[in-house]
C-alpha positions as a Markdown table, in Angstrom:
| # | Residue | x | y | z |
|---|---|---|---|---|
| 1 | Met | 250.3 | 13.4 | -24.6 |
| 2 | Ser | 249.4 | 14.9 | -21.2 |
| 3 | Lys | 250.1 | 13.0 | -18.0 |
| 4 | Pro | 247.2 | 11.7 | -15.9 |
| 5 | Arg | 246.3 | 14.0 | -13.0 |
| 6 | Ile | 246.8 | 12.6 | -9.5 |
| 7 | Leu | 245.9 | 13.9 | -6.1 |
| 8 | Val | 248.0 | 12.8 | -3.0 |
| 9 | Ala | 245.4 | 13.4 | -0.3 |
| 10 | Arg | 247.7 | 13.5 | 2.7 |
| 11 | Ala | 251.4 | 14.2 | 3.2 |
| 12 | Ile | 253.7 | 11.3 | 2.4 |
| 13 | Phe | 257.4 | 10.9 | 2.0 |
| 14 | Pro | 258.6 | 13.7 | -0.4 |
| 15 | Asp | 260.8 | 11.5 | -2.5 |
| 16 | Ile | 257.8 | 9.2 | -3.2 |
| 17 | Val | 255.8 | 12.3 | -4.3 |
| 18 | Asp | 258.8 | 13.1 | -6.6 |
| 19 | Arg | 258.6 | 9.5 | -8.0 |
| 20 | Leu | 255.0 | 10.0 | -8.8 |
| 21 | Arg | 255.8 | 13.3 | -10.6 |
| 22 | Glu | 257.8 | 11.3 | -13.1 |
| 23 | His | 254.6 | 9.6 | -14.2 |
| 24 | Phe | 251.8 | 12.0 | -13.3 |
| 25 | Asp | 250.7 | 15.6 | -13.0 |
| 26 | Val | 250.6 | 15.6 | -9.2 |
| 27 | Glu | 248.8 | 17.8 | -6.7 |
| 28 | Ala | 250.2 | 17.0 | -3.3 |
| 29 | Asn | 248.8 | 17.9 | 0.1 |
| 30 | Ser | 252.3 | 18.6 | 1.4 |
| 31 | Asp | 250.9 | 20.7 | 4.3 |
| 32 | Asp | 248.8 | 17.7 | 5.4 |
| 33 | Val | 245.6 | 19.7 | 5.7 |
| 34 | Ile | 242.6 | 17.7 | 6.8 |
| 35 | Trp | 240.1 | 18.5 | 4.1 |
| 36 | Thr | 236.4 | 18.2 | 4.5 |
| 37 | Gln | 234.6 | 15.9 | 2.2 |
| 38 | Gln | 233.5 | 18.8 | 0.1 |
| 39 | Glu | 237.0 | 20.1 | -0.2 |
| 40 | Leu | 238.3 | 16.7 | -1.2 |
| 41 | Ala | 235.6 | 16.4 | -3.8 |
| 42 | Ala | 236.5 | 19.8 | -5.3 |
| 43 | Arg | 240.2 | 18.7 | -5.6 |
| 44 | Leu | 239.2 | 15.5 | -7.3 |
| 45 | Ala | 236.9 | 17.1 | -9.9 |
| 46 | Asp | 239.7 | 17.1 | -12.5 |
| 47 | Lys | 241.8 | 14.2 | -11.2 |
| 48 | Asp | 242.2 | 10.7 | -12.8 |
| 49 | Gly | 243.6 | 9.1 | -9.7 |
| 50 | Val | 244.1 | 9.6 | -5.9 |
| 51 | Leu | 246.4 | 8.3 | -3.3 |
| 52 | Thr | 244.4 | 8.0 | -0.1 |
| 53 | Thr | 245.6 | 7.1 | 3.4 |
| 54 | Gly | 242.5 | 5.5 | 5.0 |
| 55 | Ser | 241.0 | 8.7 | 6.4 |
| 56 | Gln | 239.4 | 9.9 | 3.2 |
| 57 | Arg | 235.9 | 8.5 | 2.6 |
| 58 | Val | 235.3 | 7.5 | -1.0 |
| 59 | Asp | 231.5 | 7.0 | -1.5 |
| 60 | Ala | 228.9 | 7.5 | -4.2 |
| 61 | Ala | 228.6 | 11.3 | -3.6 |
| 62 | Leu | 232.4 | 11.8 | -3.9 |
| 63 | Leu | 232.5 | 9.6 | -7.1 |
| 64 | Ala | 229.7 | 11.6 | -8.6 |
| 65 | Ala | 231.7 | 14.8 | -8.0 |
| 66 | Ala | 234.8 | 13.3 | -9.6 |
| 67 | Pro | 233.8 | 12.1 | -13.1 |
| 68 | Arg | 237.3 | 11.6 | -14.3 |
| 69 | Leu | 238.4 | 9.5 | -11.3 |
| 70 | Lys | 239.5 | 6.0 | -12.3 |
| 71 | Ile | 241.5 | 4.7 | -9.3 |
| 72 | Cys | 241.8 | 5.2 | -5.6 |
| 73 | Ala | 245.1 | 3.7 | -4.1 |
| 74 | Asn | 244.8 | 3.4 | -0.4 |
| 75 | Met | 248.0 | 3.6 | 1.7 |
| 76 | Ala | 246.6 | 1.0 | 4.2 |
| 77 | Val | 245.8 | -2.6 | 4.2 |
| 78 | Gly | 242.2 | -1.8 | 5.5 |
| 79 | Tyr | 239.8 | -0.1 | 3.1 |
| 80 | Asn | 236.7 | 0.5 | 5.1 |
| 81 | Asn | 237.0 | 4.1 | 4.0 |
| 82 | Phe | 236.0 | 2.8 | 0.5 |
| 83 | Asp | 232.4 | 2.2 | -0.4 |
| 84 | Val | 233.5 | -0.7 | -2.6 |
| 85 | Asp | 230.1 | -1.4 | -4.1 |
| 86 | Ala | 229.7 | 2.2 | -5.2 |
| 87 | Met | 233.3 | 2.3 | -6.6 |
| 88 | Thr | 232.7 | -0.9 | -8.5 |
| 89 | Ala | 229.4 | 0.3 | -9.9 |
| 90 | Ala | 231.0 | 3.6 | -11.0 |
| 91 | Gly | 233.9 | 1.7 | -12.7 |
| 92 | Val | 236.5 | 3.0 | -10.2 |
| 93 | Gln | 239.4 | 0.7 | -9.2 |
| 94 | Gly | 240.4 | 0.4 | -5.5 |
| 95 | Thr | 243.7 | -0.9 | -4.2 |
| 96 | Asn | 245.3 | -1.4 | -0.8 |
| 97 | Thr | 248.7 | -2.3 | 0.7 |
| 98 | Pro | 248.6 | -5.8 | 2.1 |
| 99 | Asp | 251.6 | -7.9 | 3.1 |
| 100 | Val | 254.1 | -5.1 | 3.5 |
| 101 | Leu | 252.9 | -4.2 | 7.0 |
| 102 | Thr | 252.1 | -7.7 | 8.3 |
| 103 | Glu | 255.2 | -8.4 | 10.4 |
| 104 | Thr | 255.5 | -4.8 | 11.7 |
| 105 | Thr | 251.8 | -4.8 | 12.8 |
| 106 | Ala | 252.1 | -8.2 | 14.4 |
| 107 | Asp | 255.2 | -6.9 | 16.3 |
| 108 | Phe | 253.1 | -4.0 | 17.6 |
| 109 | Gly | 250.1 | -6.1 | 18.5 |
| 110 | Phe | 252.4 | -8.2 | 20.6 |
| 111 | Ala | 254.0 | -5.1 | 22.1 |
| 112 | Leu | 250.6 | -3.7 | 23.0 |
| 113 | Leu | 249.6 | -7.1 | 24.6 |
| 114 | Met | 252.7 | -7.1 | 26.7 |
| 115 | Ala | 252.3 | -3.5 | 27.8 |
| 116 | Thr | 248.7 | -4.2 | 28.8 |
| 117 | Ala | 249.3 | -7.4 | 30.6 |
| 118 | Arg | 252.3 | -6.0 | 32.5 |
| 119 | Arg | 250.6 | -2.7 | 33.3 |
| 120 | Leu | 253.4 | -0.6 | 31.8 |
| 121 | Thr | 251.4 | 2.6 | 31.2 |
| 122 | Glu | 249.9 | 2.6 | 34.8 |
| 123 | Ser | 253.3 | 2.0 | 36.3 |
| 124 | Glu | 255.0 | 4.7 | 34.2 |
| 125 | His | 252.4 | 7.3 | 35.1 |
| 126 | Tyr | 252.9 | 6.3 | 38.8 |
| 127 | Leu | 256.6 | 6.8 | 38.6 |
| 128 | Arg | 256.4 | 10.1 | 36.7 |
| 129 | Ala | 254.0 | 11.4 | 39.3 |
| 130 | Gly | 256.6 | 10.9 | 42.0 |
| 131 | Gln | 254.4 | 8.3 | 43.8 |
| 132 | Trp | 257.0 | 5.5 | 43.9 |
| 133 | Thr | 258.4 | 5.7 | 47.4 |
| 134 | Lys | 258.7 | 2.0 | 48.4 |
| 135 | Trp | 258.4 | -1.6 | 47.0 |
| 136 | Ser | 255.4 | -3.7 | 47.7 |
| 137 | Tyr | 254.6 | -7.3 | 46.8 |
| 138 | Asp | 251.6 | -6.4 | 44.7 |
| 139 | Met | 252.7 | -3.2 | 43.1 |
| 140 | Phe | 251.4 | -3.2 | 39.5 |
| 141 | Ala | 251.3 | -7.0 | 39.6 |
| 142 | Gly | 249.9 | -7.9 | 36.2 |
| 143 | Ser | 249.4 | -11.2 | 34.3 |
| 144 | Asp | 251.8 | -13.6 | 32.7 |
| 145 | Ile | 252.2 | -13.9 | 28.9 |
| 146 | His | 254.3 | -17.0 | 28.7 |
| 147 | Gly | 252.3 | -20.1 | 29.1 |
| 148 | Ser | 249.0 | -18.3 | 29.0 |
| 149 | Thr | 246.1 | -18.7 | 26.5 |
| 150 | Leu | 246.0 | -16.3 | 23.6 |
| 151 | Gly | 242.7 | -15.9 | 21.8 |
| 152 | Ile | 242.8 | -14.3 | 18.3 |
| 153 | Ile | 239.7 | -13.1 | 16.6 |
| 154 | Gly | 240.6 | -12.7 | 12.9 |
| 155 | Met | 243.2 | -15.0 | 11.6 |
| 156 | Gly | 244.5 | -13.4 | 8.4 |
| 157 | Arg | 248.1 | -12.6 | 7.8 |
| 158 | Ile | 248.5 | -10.4 | 10.8 |
| 159 | Gly | 246.6 | -12.7 | 13.1 |
| 160 | Gln | 248.9 | -15.6 | 12.0 |
| 161 | Gly | 251.9 | -13.5 | 12.7 |
| 162 | Ile | 250.7 | -12.8 | 16.2 |
| 163 | Ala | 249.9 | -16.5 | 16.7 |
| 164 | Arg | 253.5 | -17.5 | 15.7 |
| 165 | Arg | 255.0 | -15.0 | 18.1 |
| 166 | Gly | 252.8 | -16.2 | 20.9 |
| 167 | Ala | 253.2 | -19.9 | 20.3 |
| 168 | His | 256.9 | -20.1 | 19.3 |
| 169 | Gly | 258.2 | -17.1 | 21.3 |
| 170 | Phe | 256.3 | -17.3 | 24.5 |
| 171 | Gly | 255.0 | -20.9 | 24.7 |
| 172 | Met | 251.4 | -19.7 | 24.7 |
| 173 | Arg | 248.4 | -21.9 | 23.9 |
| 174 | Val | 246.9 | -20.2 | 20.9 |
| 175 | Ile | 243.2 | -20.5 | 20.0 |
| 176 | Tyr | 241.5 | -18.6 | 17.3 |
| 177 | His | 238.1 | -17.7 | 15.7 |
| 178 | Asn | 237.7 | -16.7 | 12.1 |
| 179 | Arg | 235.0 | -16.6 | 9.4 |
| 180 | Ser | 236.7 | -19.7 | 7.9 |
| 181 | Arg | 239.0 | -22.2 | 9.4 |
| 182 | Leu | 242.7 | -22.2 | 8.3 |
| 183 | Ala | 244.2 | -25.0 | 6.4 |
| 184 | Pro | 245.7 | -27.7 | 8.6 |
| 185 | Ala | 249.2 | -26.8 | 7.5 |
| 186 | Leu | 248.7 | -23.2 | 8.6 |
| 187 | Glu | 247.2 | -24.2 | 11.9 |
| 188 | Ala | 250.2 | -26.4 | 12.5 |
| 189 | Glu | 252.6 | -23.6 | 11.6 |
| 190 | Cys | 250.8 | -21.2 | 14.0 |
| 191 | Lys | 250.2 | -24.0 | 16.6 |
| 192 | Ala | 246.7 | -22.6 | 16.7 |
| 193 | Thr | 243.4 | -24.4 | 17.5 |
| 194 | Tyr | 240.1 | -23.3 | 16.0 |
| 195 | Val | 237.2 | -22.6 | 18.5 |
| 196 | Gly | 233.9 | -20.9 | 18.6 |
| 197 | Lys | 233.8 | -17.2 | 19.5 |
| 198 | Glu | 232.1 | -17.8 | 22.9 |
| 199 | Glu | 234.6 | -20.5 | 23.8 |
| 200 | Leu | 237.4 | -18.2 | 22.9 |
| 201 | Leu | 236.1 | -15.4 | 25.0 |
| 202 | Arg | 235.5 | -17.6 | 28.0 |
| 203 | Thr | 238.9 | -19.3 | 27.8 |
| 204 | Ala | 241.5 | -16.8 | 26.7 |
| 205 | Asp | 243.7 | -15.0 | 29.1 |
| 206 | His | 244.4 | -12.4 | 26.3 |
| 207 | Val | 242.0 | -11.6 | 23.5 |
| 208 | Met | 243.5 | -10.1 | 20.4 |
| 209 | Leu | 241.3 | -8.5 | 17.7 |
| 210 | Val | 242.6 | -8.5 | 14.2 |
| 211 | Val | 239.4 | -8.7 | 12.2 |
| 212 | Pro | 238.6 | -6.4 | 9.2 |
| 213 | Tyr | 235.9 | -3.8 | 9.8 |
| 214 | Ser | 232.6 | -4.3 | 8.0 |
| 215 | Ala | 228.9 | -3.9 | 8.9 |
| 216 | Ala | 229.0 | -7.5 | 10.0 |
| 217 | Ser | 232.0 | -7.0 | 12.4 |
| 218 | His | 230.7 | -3.8 | 13.9 |
| 219 | His | 230.8 | -4.2 | 17.7 |
| 220 | Thr | 232.2 | -7.7 | 17.5 |
| 221 | Ile | 233.0 | -7.0 | 21.1 |
| 222 | Gly | 230.2 | -5.4 | 23.1 |
| 223 | Ala | 228.8 | -5.6 | 26.6 |
| 224 | Ala | 227.6 | -9.2 | 26.1 |
| 225 | Glu | 231.0 | -10.4 | 24.8 |
| 226 | Leu | 232.9 | -8.6 | 27.6 |
| 227 | Ala | 230.7 | -10.3 | 30.1 |
| 228 | Leu | 231.9 | -13.7 | 28.9 |
| 229 | Met | 235.6 | -12.9 | 29.4 |
| 230 | Lys | 237.5 | -13.7 | 32.6 |
| 231 | Pro | 237.9 | -10.9 | 35.1 |
| 232 | Thr | 241.7 | -11.5 | 34.8 |
| 233 | Ala | 241.7 | -11.3 | 31.0 |
| 234 | Thr | 243.0 | -8.5 | 28.7 |
| 235 | Leu | 241.5 | -7.3 | 25.4 |
| 236 | Ile | 243.7 | -5.9 | 22.6 |
| 237 | Asn | 242.4 | -4.1 | 19.6 |
| 238 | Ile | 244.7 | -3.4 | 16.6 |
| 239 | Ala | 241.9 | -4.0 | 14.1 |
| 240 | Arg | 239.7 | -1.0 | 13.4 |
| 241 | Gly | 237.6 | 1.4 | 15.4 |
| 242 | Gly | 234.0 | 0.1 | 15.6 |
| 243 | Ile | 235.1 | -3.5 | 16.2 |
| 244 | Val | 234.7 | -2.8 | 19.9 |
| 245 | Asp | 231.9 | -0.9 | 21.6 |
| 246 | Asp | 234.2 | 1.6 | 23.3 |
| 247 | Ala | 231.5 | 2.9 | 25.7 |
| 248 | Ala | 230.8 | -0.7 | 26.9 |
| 249 | Leu | 234.5 | -1.4 | 27.2 |
| 250 | Ala | 235.1 | 1.7 | 29.4 |
| 251 | Val | 232.3 | 0.5 | 31.8 |
| 252 | Ala | 233.8 | -3.0 | 31.9 |
| 253 | Leu | 237.3 | -1.6 | 32.7 |
| 254 | Arg | 236.0 | 0.8 | 35.3 |
| 255 | Glu | 234.0 | -1.9 | 37.0 |
| 256 | Gln | 237.0 | -4.3 | 36.6 |
| 257 | Arg | 235.0 | -6.9 | 34.8 |
| 258 | Ile | 238.1 | -7.4 | 32.8 |
| 259 | Ala | 241.6 | -6.7 | 34.0 |
| 260 | Ala | 242.8 | -4.3 | 31.2 |
| 261 | Ala | 242.7 | -3.3 | 27.6 |
| 262 | Gly | 245.2 | -2.1 | 25.0 |
| 263 | Leu | 243.7 | -0.1 | 22.1 |
| 264 | Asp | 245.4 | 1.3 | 19.0 |
| 265 | Val | 242.1 | 2.1 | 17.2 |
| 266 | Phe | 238.9 | 3.8 | 18.3 |
| 267 | Glu | 235.4 | 4.5 | 17.2 |
| 268 | Gly | 235.3 | 8.0 | 15.5 |
| 269 | Glu | 239.1 | 8.4 | 15.7 |
| 270 | Pro | 241.0 | 10.6 | 16.1 |
| 271 | Ser | 238.4 | 11.3 | 18.8 |
| 272 | Val | 238.5 | 8.9 | 21.7 |
| 273 | His | 235.6 | 8.1 | 23.9 |
| 274 | Pro | 236.1 | 10.3 | 27.0 |
| 275 | Asp | 235.4 | 7.6 | 29.5 |
| 276 | Leu | 238.4 | 5.6 | 28.1 |
| 277 | Leu | 240.7 | 8.6 | 29.1 |
| 278 | Thr | 239.6 | 8.4 | 32.7 |
| 279 | Val | 240.2 | 4.7 | 33.4 |
| 280 | Pro | 243.7 | 3.7 | 34.5 |
| 281 | Asn | 243.7 | 0.1 | 33.2 |
| 282 | Val | 243.9 | 0.8 | 29.5 |
| 283 | Val | 246.9 | 1.4 | 27.2 |
| 284 | Leu | 246.1 | 3.9 | 24.5 |
| 285 | Thr | 248.1 | 4.5 | 21.3 |
| 286 | Pro | 247.1 | 6.7 | 18.3 |
| 287 | His | 246.7 | 4.1 | 15.5 |
| 288 | Ile | 250.4 | 3.4 | 15.0 |
| 289 | Ala | 250.6 | -0.3 | 14.6 |
| 290 | Ser | 252.3 | 0.0 | 11.2 |
| 291 | Ala | 254.4 | 3.0 | 12.2 |
| 292 | Thr | 258.0 | 2.2 | 11.4 |
| 293 | Val | 259.8 | 4.1 | 8.7 |
| 294 | Pro | 260.6 | 1.1 | 6.5 |
| 295 | Thr | 257.0 | -0.2 | 6.7 |
| 296 | Arg | 255.4 | 3.2 | 6.0 |
| 297 | Arg | 257.7 | 3.7 | 3.1 |
| 298 | Ala | 256.8 | 0.3 | 1.7 |
| 299 | Met | 253.1 | 1.2 | 2.1 |
| 300 | Ala | 253.5 | 4.5 | 0.3 |
| 301 | Asn | 255.6 | 2.9 | -2.5 |
| 302 | Leu | 253.0 | 0.1 | -3.0 |
| 303 | Ala | 250.3 | 2.7 | -3.3 |
| 304 | Ala | 252.4 | 4.5 | -5.9 |
| 305 | Asp | 253.2 | 1.2 | -7.7 |
| 306 | Asn | 249.4 | 0.6 | -8.0 |
| 307 | Leu | 248.8 | 4.0 | -9.6 |
| 308 | Ile | 251.8 | 3.6 | -12.0 |
| 309 | Ala | 250.8 | 0.0 | -13.0 |
| 310 | Phe | 247.2 | 1.0 | -13.5 |
| 311 | Phe | 247.9 | 3.9 | -15.8 |
| 312 | Asp | 250.7 | 1.9 | -17.6 |
| 313 | Gly | 248.0 | -0.5 | -18.6 |
| 314 | Arg | 249.4 | -3.4 | -16.5 |
| 315 | Gly | 246.5 | -3.4 | -14.1 |
| 316 | Pro | 246.6 | -2.8 | -10.3 |
| 317 | Leu | 249.0 | -4.9 | -8.2 |
| 318 | Thr | 246.7 | -5.3 | -5.2 |
| 319 | Pro | 243.1 | -4.7 | -6.2 |
| 320 | Val | 240.2 | -4.7 | -3.8 |
| 321 | Asn | 237.5 | -4.8 | -6.4 |
| 322 | Gln | 236.8 | -5.6 | -10.0 |
| 323 | Pro | 235.1 | -2.7 | -11.7 |
| 324 | Val | 233.8 | -3.0 | -15.2 |
| 325 | Pro | 236.8 | -2.2 | -17.5 |
| 326 | Gly | 236.6 | 1.0 | -19.4 |
| 327 | Leu | 233.5 | 2.3 | -17.7 |
| 328 | Arg | 235.3 | 5.5 | -16.9 |
| 329 | Ala | 237.4 | 5.8 | -20.1 |
């Protein structure tokens, strides 16, 4: 019996590709070429499964061009690159990689918060440019983290990890806003208090965004929301591009309506709004919140596990939808 045919759409760890070859006939994008949607569709025309990395859009048009496709295993916890409704209607399973990146991403979110509050990027650029010639009392004076108020929008696993770091590690007062309130035991564990979105924006010294992207969460933070924040506040986005109106944020930063921002994700990434590149009070990183070797290996292995379990008949380990069984036999 022939093996199922699998496409690995971006370069991943070679030994994990070798592991997949034990189970599948694998076409791997080892050169990490960025395919167009048409090129991706052509490669999927004869494939039964695909390992995606979050940058490949799976929509109705792609599914129509890939009649054999049964599963898309995303090497990411987010899956806004999936048209889940179209996949479900077509009988195509989607999976993601939750849990394995929670703590690493929470670490990075807190690192980005600290770098933003303490103006690390600005001060490093100043030093490298040879401008440091004397001490002054207000040189790159930023804002405190310990004892301040941390506002978290999106209180899933990662948001809770950030809350614990803030409350237990830095003595921060933690407030949060979420679609649904946490159970009392979880609130107690995180030392977090539920508040409305406007109250959070008006109150927090540091606003952290960890909300999944959807049509409903598009531009969760725009000009109106930025206007509610304190002029001394910082904004951190480790969620997804599109959660923040990047153009409105650039204006707010330039006009110092908020003190600073730290961004790991951007609208239209890898492109970055050009105005964000010209304001000094923003820390910019290229979507690396989960980028440690152990975590990225765990993500790739979980995506592989989903493919293996699906074709073994055990079912996906971390499904994101429930397609009609057998629709694509």
